[in-house]
N, C-alpha and C positions, 0 to 999 in steps of 0.2 A: 309150531308157532308160525303164523303167516305174516310176512312183512309186506307192507305196501312200498311202492317205489315213487315217492313224491319227487318234485323237481329238486335237484341237488342244491340250487341256489336258495330256494325257500327253506329247505331243511337247515342249510348252513346259517341263514339269518336267524332262525329259531334258536339254534344252539348258541349263537353269539349273544342272543338276548337273554339267555338263562343267567340267573344271578350266580355269583361266585359261591354263595352258601349252598346252592344246589349241586354245582359241579364238584365241590369238595366231598359231598356225601355219596357220589356215585361210586359203587364198588367196582374194582377191576374185574375182568372176565374170570380170572382164576381164584377170586376170593370165595371163601365158603359162605353158604347162605346163613344169615344170622336172623335172630328173632327181634332185633331192634328196628328202627325206622330207616335204616340205610337203604337207599335206592338200589334195586337189583338190576344189574347190567342185563340188557336184552328186553326185559319187560317194559322199562321206561322207553326204550328205543321204539318199541311198537307204538306206544301212545304218541310219542313225538312225531313219528312218521305219519300217523293218521291226522294229527293236528296240522302238520305241514301241508298235507294234501287238501284239507279244508281251507287253509289259508291261501293256497295257490288258486283255488276256485274263486274265492272272494277277490283276490288280486286281479285275476283275468277279467272280471266283470267291473273292475275299478270301483268296487264297493269298499271304501275305507271308513265307513261309519263306525265309531267306537262301539256303539251298542250292538251292531251286527257282529262284530268280532267277539265281543264278550259272550253273546248268546250262542255263537257257533263253537267257540273254542273253550269257553269256561268250564262246561261240564266235564271235559276230558282232562284238562290240565289240573283241575281241582282234585283229581283222583291220585295225583302224585304227592304223597305225604311229605316228601322232602322239600317241597316248595315253601313250607311254613306259611301258608295263607298268602303267598306272594303271586298268585295266579293273575290277578288283575293288573299288577304292575308289569308282569312279564308280557301280557297281551298288549298293553299300551306300547311297550318298547318294540315288540315284534311287529305290530301294525305300522308304527312309524317307519321302521326300517324297510318294511315291505312296500310302503307307499313311495318312499324315495327310490327304491329299486325299480318299481313299476314305471315311475316317471323318468327313469334314467338319470337321476340326479345323484351327485356325490355331495360331499361335505362343502364343496366350494360354491354351491348354488346360493348360499346365504352366509354372510359373515356377521350378522347381527347377533349380539348376545342378549339373553333374556333380561339382564339387568340394565340394558342400555335404554333407560328412560321411557316414560310414557305408557299410558294405558293402552292395552291392545284393543284396537277397534275392529280389525278384521284379520282372519287367518284362514284363508280358503285355498282350495285347489280346484282348478277349472280348466275347461277348454273353450276356445273362442274361434268362431269362423265368420267369414263375410261372404255371402253367396255360397259358392262351392269351394271356396279356398279356406283351408285351415290356417289361422294366423298363430294361434298358441295351442299347444297340446299338453294337457295334464300338467299345468304349471302352477306354481304357488305364489300367492300374493299376501303379504303380511304388512299391515299398516298400524302405526302407533300414533297416539294423540300428540299433537304439537310438532311432529316431524314434517319437514318439507322435502318431498320426494320429486326428483326429476326423472321422467321417462325418456330414455335414450334409445334411438334406433334409426335406421335409414328410412328415407321416404318410402311409404308403401307397406311397412311392416305391420301397421294396424294400431298406431298409438291413439289416434283420434277415435277409432272404433272401440278401443278399450275404455276410453273416457266416457263415451256415450253409453256403453253397456253398464258402467258403474253408476252413471247418473240415472239411468232408467231401471236400475235394480235387476238387470238381466243376467248377471253372473251367477253361476251355480254356487249356492251356499252363501251369497252375499247377505249380511245382516240388514234387514229391511228397516230396523229402527233408526238407522243412521240417516241424518239429513245432509244432503249434498246440494251444492250450488255450482252450476256449470257455466263458465265464461267461454263461449266459443270464439273461434279465430276471426269470425266475420266473413268467411269465404262463401257462406251460403246467403244469398240475397233473398229476403222475404218482403215483398211489396206490402203485405198486410201489416207486418211489424213496422216497416218504415213509415207507414201512414199515421202511426200513433204519435201523440204529443209527448214531448220529453218528460215534463214534470208529472203529468198524470200517469204516465207509464211507470215511473219510478215509485209513485205512491202505491199503485195497485200491485206492482211486482214484489214490493218489500213489506207492505202492510205497516210501515212505520209512520209516525206523525209527520205533518208537513214541515215542522221545524227541523227535524232530523234530516229529512231529504234535502231541504233547502241548504242546510249547513254543509252537507256533503258536496252538493253541486257548487256551492260558493268556494269550497276548499279546492275544487278542481278547476276554478276560474270560468265556470259557465256564466254567460251573461243572461239577463232577463229575456232578451230576444231568443236566445237558444232554448231556454227553458219553456218558453211559450210556443216554440216552433215544433215541427215534426222531426222524427228521428232521421228520416230520409234527407232532410236538409243539412244534416251534420256531415262533416268530412269523416273519412275513415278513422282518423285519430280521435275525434270527439265521440264517435259512436263507441269506440273501444273504452274510452273513459266512462261513458254511461254504463256499459256492461260491468266494468269494474266497480263503479259506485253501487250498483245493484247488489253485487256479490258481497261487498263490504258491509252493507246494511243488513243483509240476511244473516242471521245467527246459524251458521251451518257447522256441522261436525267436520265435513270434508269440503274443501274448495278445489274444484277442478278447473285449471287454467290452461286453455289451449292457445298457444302463441299469444300471451297477454301483452307483449311489448309491440305487437304489430301496429304500425302507424303512429306510435307514441313518440313525442319529442323527449329530449334528454331529461327535462325537469320532471315530467310525469313518470318516466322510468325510475328516477331517483325516489319519488314519492311512493311508488309501488314497492320498490325494494325495501325502503324503511318500514313500510306498513307490514310486509310479510315477515321481516326479521323480528318484529315485536310480538307476533302471534305465538301464544303458548298453549292455548286450549283447542286450536283449530289445526287439523291436518291439511296439508296442501299437496296436491299432485299436479305437476307442471309438465307440459310439453312446450319446449321452446328451443329455437336455434340461436338465441341470443346468449352466447356462452358467458360473457362478462356478467350479465344479469343472473344467470343460473349459478355461477360460481359464488356470487355474493349472497344468494338466498338459500340454496339447498343444503340439507343435512345428510341426505341419502341419495344414492343413484340406483335406479332400477333399469337394467340394461337388457334389451332384446338380444339373445344370443342363440347361435345354432352350432351344435357340436356333433361330431360323428357318432358319438354314443347315443344321441337322442334321435337319430334317424333324420327324416327330411323336415321336421317341424322345429319351430323356435320355442324357447322358454324364457321366462323372466328370471334374471339373476340379480340379487340384491347386493349392493356394496355400501358399506357405511362410510360416511365422510363426504367431503365436497368433490367437485369435478376433478380438481387437481389430485386429490387422494385416489380417486378412481383410476386415473390414467397411470399412476404409479403401480397400482395393482394389475391393471389391464393395459399394458403398453401399446397394444394394437389400436387402441382408441385415441392415440395422440392427435389424429387428424381433426378431432373435435376442437382442438386449440389452434389448428393451423389452417389458413386459407389456401389449401392446396388440394390437389386431387391425385388419386392413384390410377385406377383403371378407367374411371368415368371421363369421357371427353364429349364436349359439345362442338359441333361443326356448323358454323353459320355460312350460308351462301353469300358469295361476294356480290356487292350491289349492282355492278354493271355501269354502263356509261350514263352520265348525266349531261344532256345537251349543253354545250357551251362551257362546261367546266373542264379546264385543262389540267389543273393542279389540285392537290389535296388541300391547299390553303385558300383557294378561291371561294369566296362566300356564296352560299346558295340561299341564305336567309339574313335579313337585316331589319332591325327596328330602330327608329329614331323618334323620340318624343312621344312615345305611345302611352295612352291612358286607358284604363278600363274601370268602369263603374257598373255594379249590378243594378238592374231596374229597381227603383224605390229607395235606393240608398242616397244619402246626402254627401257622401265622400267617395273618392276614388279608392278602389282596392289596390290598384297599381297606378303609379304616376310617373311620367317622364322616363319611360323605360328605353334604354339605349343598349343594344347588343347585336352581335352577329354570330353566325355559325358557318363552318366549312366542313368538309369531309374529315379533317383532322381533329375536329372538336370532340373533346371528351369532357363533358360538363356535369357537375353535381349541383342540383338546386337544393339549397339548404334554408331552413327557417322553422319557426315554431308552428304548431298546429294552427291552421286558420290564417296564416300569414299571407297566403295568396300564391303558393307554389303551384298548385294544380291549375289555378286560374291562368297563370303565365303559360303553363304547358299547353292548355287548351287553345290559347291564341296561336301558339307556334304550330300546332297540328291542324289548325284551321277550323276547329269546332266553334270558336267565337271570333268576333271582330272587335277592334279597338273602339272605344266610345267616341274618340275624336278622329274617326276615319275621314280622310280628306285634308286634315290639318297636320297629320303625322306621316312618317314614311314607314310602310310595311311592305317589304319585298320578300316573297317566297317563290322559289323557282317553280315554274308551271309543271315541270316533269318530275318534281321531287316525290319520291315514294317514301311514305312514312309508316312505320309500324309502331302503334301505340298500345303498350301493355298497361292498361289502367287499373285502378283499384276495383272498378266495376266489371272487369273483363270476365270474371267468373259468372256474372249474371248471364252474359250471352252464351257461354259454354253450357250452362245448366238449362238452357232452353232445349237442349238436345240430350238430356240426361239419360235417356233410354237407348241412345245410339252409341256406336263405337267412336273413338277419336278419329279414325280414318273416315268414317261416314260423315262426321261433322265437317272435316276439312273438304271432303268431296262436295257436300252441299254448298259450302261457302264459296268455293272457287271453280265449280264445274263450268261456269259460263265465261271463264277466262278473265274474271275480275272479282273483286271482293264484294260479294253480295251482302254480307253482314254490314259492311261499312256503308254501302249505298242505301241500305234500309234504315240507317241510324238517323237520329234527329238532325244531325249536321248536314246531311245530304238529301233528306226527304223533301220532295217538291210539295209545297203548300197548295191549298186550293186557290189562293190568289195568284200564285205564279202559274199554275196550270191554266187558269182563265186567261192570263196574259199570253201564254203560249198558244192557246186555241184562237184567241182574237187575232193574233199575228199570223195565224195560218202556218205555224212552224211544224213541219213534219219530223225533222231530225237534224242533228248536226253531224255532218259527214266526215269532216277532217279539220285540221288545224295547221296553221303555218305562221312563221315569223317573217314579216315583210317590213323592211326599213326600221327594224327595231320594235315594231308593233305586232302584238299577238292578234291574229285574225282567225275566225272560224267560218268554215264553209257551211252555209245554211241551205237545207232543202225544204222548200215550202210545198204545201199541198197543191196538187193540180198544176204544178209547174215542172217543165221538163228539166232533166238533169243538167243539160248544157246551159241552162239559165240559172243554175245555182249562183248565189251571191255570197261574197265574203263580208263579214262584219267584224269590226274590232271588238276586243273584249269590253272596253268601256261602253261602246254602243249597246251591246247586249245586256250589260249590267244595268244600264239606264232604262232598259225596257223591262227589268225585273226578272231576268233569267239567271239569277245567282246560283241556285242549286242545280239547275240544268248544266251550267258551265262546270260546276264542281264535279258532277257525275261524269261529264265528258272528259275532263282532265284526268280523272281517276282511271277511266277505261283506257285512255291513250297511254297513261303511265304503266298500266298493267300489261298492255301490249308490248311496250318497250322492254318490259321485264321478261318477255317471252312466254307469258301465261297462255297465249293462244296456241303455242306449240307444245307446251308441257303437258304430257298425258296426266289426266286427273284420275288415275286408276288406284285401286287399293295397294297394288305392289309399289307404285311410285311414291304414294303417300307414306307407306310404311318405311320405305327407304329413307324418306325425309324425317320421319319420327325417330328412326334409329339414330340420326345425327343429334338428337336432343335427349337421348337416354330413355326413350319410352319404347320398351321392347314390344315385340309382336303380341305377346300374351295380353298386354294391356291396350296396345294401339289398334290392333285389328280384331282381336277376339273378345276383348273386354268391353264394358260399357262405361261411359263417363261417370255414371252413378257410383261405380266401384273404385274410382281413382281417389288417392289421397290428395291433400292440399298441394304437396310438392309435385305430384304427378300432373295435377291440373295446371300448375305453373309451367311445366314443361310442354304441355299441350298448347297452352295459350302462346308461349314463345314460338313453338314450331309453326302454329297457324299464322302468327304475325310475320314470320320470316319467309313464308311461302312465296311472296311476290318480290323477294330480293330487294328489300328497302335500302334507301340511302341513309335514312335517319331512323334510329331505334330509340324510342322514348319509353323508359321504364319507371313506373310509379311504384315505389317500395318493392323492388325485385327480390329483396332478401326474405320477405315474408314467406313462410312455408318451406323454403328450400333448406335441406340439411347442409352441413359444412362441405361435404364432398361435392354436392351439386353446385354450391356457391363457388368453390374453387374451379370447377369446370366452366361455370359461367364467366368468371373473371378471366380465365385463360382464353376463352373463345372471343370475348369482347376485345381483348388486347391483340388478338391475331386478325380480327375482322377489319375490313377496309372501309366501313361506313362510319357515320357520326353517331355518337352516343350522348343522350341526355337523360339523366336519372334523378329521381327524387328518392332520397334514402336517409335514414337516421343511423345507418350502420357505417361508421367512419372507416372501420377496417376494410370493408368491402369497397366503398366508393373511392377511397384513396388508392386502392390497387389498380383502378381503371382511370379515374378522372384527375387531371392536374389543374383543371379550371373549376372555380366555384362561383356560383351565383347565389348571393345571400339575400333572401327576400324578407323584408320586415319594415313596418311603418309605411307601407305603400311604395317603397323604393326597392331597386335591385342593384346591389353592389357587386362588382366583378373583382375576384381575386385570383391570381395565378394566370397561367396561359397554357393553352393546348399546343403542344409541340407539333411541328410538321411531321407528317407520316408518309409512308410509301403510298403512291397513287395506285389503288387497286380497283377503282371504279372505272374500268375501261371496257370497251366493247369486246365481247368474246362470242365465238360461235357456240351455241348451246347444243349439246348432244345428249340425247336420251336413249337409253338402251331399249330396243324393241322387245316387248314382252312375248314370250313363247307360248304357243298353244300347247295343249296337253300332249299331243303326239310329238311335237317338236322337242318338248322337254324330255320325252322318253328317248328320242333319237340321240339328243345331246348327252343323255346319261348312259348311252350305250345300248339302248333297246333296238329292236329290229323292225320298228314300224316307221315308214317314211312319213314326213310331215305332209299334211293335206295341202299346205300352201305351196309346196314344190310341184304338186301334181297338176295344178290348174294355173293357166296364164292370168296375168293382170288384164283388166279390161279398161279401155278408154272410150269405146263406142258401143252402142247397143246393136241389135240385129239389123236395124233400119239405117245404120250409119250415123245416128245422132250422138253427139258428145254426151257422155254421162255427167250429170251434176255431181258435185263433191259428195253430197249425201249418199247418192247411189254408189259411188266408188267406195266409200267407207263401208256401206252395207255389203257390197260385193266382197271386199276383203275379209269381212267377218265370216260371211258364208263360205268363202274359199278355205279359211282356216278350219272351219267345222266340217268341210266336205259336203255341205248341203247343196246338192245338185239342183234340186227343185227351186230353191231360193235364188241361185245364180241364174237359172234360165228365166225366172220371173223378172229379175232386175234387168237382164239383157233383152227382155221382151221377145224371146224366141218362140215362134208359134209351135203349137203341138204338132208333132210329126216332122218338124224341120230340124236340120242340123246346121248350126252356125259355123261358117268357115273359120278355121283357126281355133275353134272350141269344140272339136269333134268329141272330146272326152266327156262333154256334157250330154251326149246322146240325143235321141229324138223326142224325149219326153214320154215315150210309150213303154220303153224297157229300161230297166235299171242298168246303167253302164258299169262295166267292170272296173 
């Protein structure tokens, strides 16, 4: 008798799957051979060994199709008379056990009981990848009708990718008869979508009668003007309401909600919570970092987990019950309920000196009697606004959707001007550096979607100022202003000074000698129509004050900066923006905004997309930072951890509650030091190699062969050539004639022979 040697684990699983009725009939080795149907020891073992070998081959190819197993194993197991026609049941148990073993799962990967309510909509096993990265490997997903599942995991694990795959039917084994409706987070800006009209879009997207659509929008407090306008004219909160209205009107089997509370005020969150709680026939899959909302809605938790037994890849683990029940079963996840951080830390660069500001309580911004009205409106959006800010300010701007919070912020950052300019007081320090992380910030980042985050920052700041800001509508010079500049003969603005309390700019005119440059006051230049030119000049001078002209805009320096915001080299240098999650994009936008060491950081809904750990890191970093903070947020837990002053916007008014306490003055002048990057040979020498650095072999150069001073550009090029050991390039920059040797640079040779 010849025995096969199947994998021990597979054979063990097969024996464990055998029914008790079969085991009882197996004769012991020393039993006499009988004429009845008792299984004979040894002969059955040979069959089981062969079946286990077949099963191992199926498992290794991840083929767990029930029909495949019955076709392969059935003919052999049916020869065992002692199974009493139970071969099919045995195969199902064996296949299920083998599938779990192949996936590295134990019994704790799912605690849902079969009788725990609801029709089974999907029960699949799949793998999921994004680009070249495996996000999930041979994991199980089981969904039941009427359940509300929350997907939990850190930023970047692939939650939104999974939602997109479900919505597009791209998961292996997904039941295509199911109707899904996806409500995205709003992080991807689509100009074509934003050009559509609100009511017409809702009609076409849902296919519902006008009465139903109008009733839904009325319920969400849409006005006739909003319904007739375009989607792009709506604020972030109203756009999210429109997406939710579309999802509610569509009769879907599964609702996929990606950060559904983003930009929503408290009343709308309550409406959404009550609506989801009432659903009984629709399954809901939610990605959200709004823990109170999730706690009130979810019935099940699906958690991304990584365990040693599973190797390097993650799997989905199902837990029955609310978030609080999940934390009891999985104590390591308690940080979901705490605004704290463990290992993740954000490090913000200190703002540096602000001219004339001696203390942290001295104001750099003030508004008195400011009004603002949008063109075409009959009423002021904001009226009689009175406020001030200093480096100690930590302010939360609160109010309902559409109350005018973003309008107020845009005036503060200089994107818009008061309607009653000249009749009110608006003072903003001319050297104030502002970092504005707006709702539309993702739009700018995604113009570079095929580039790495490091390449994006390099493009934006390589000229020692914020190119993206200067190309924005708030800084772009119009045709009328350009004509005024040309008519005046203005070539450039060279410098700026404060004289007798008046801000003056040195103007260089065309065909006029430098010594004849003239200074003009800011009011004089504004009266000539040079508003955007002055804004660009102030921005460039402020960037120079921050040291951007000295800071190397290299990949190494940028990645060092990205590390301070939790964006590792895998994503910051080697990844593309296309592959970043919403939370990682927020980290990139924050890092880019903080590159110029701002004095004021303005955050519009900063809690959107960030997980709890990242929120804790952001809160700690803001509290340690020496600059001023102004944020729009509906997350009371977050903004109260940073801001002690609240500006409540409503009915056109701004009411101030609380007060920002005096803080340590950290905006002081400091000598900036940047580590010199090493060339390849220098790195080798530092690491203990035996190659001398090329930079030590050749002298620095200040003059060329003819005694002329080298321009800065040639000095930089010479330094680069020196590091590379490029003798030909160095001789060319120094203008050394062929056959000649330059005194002091004998090691560059005569150009005819290669120097040793």
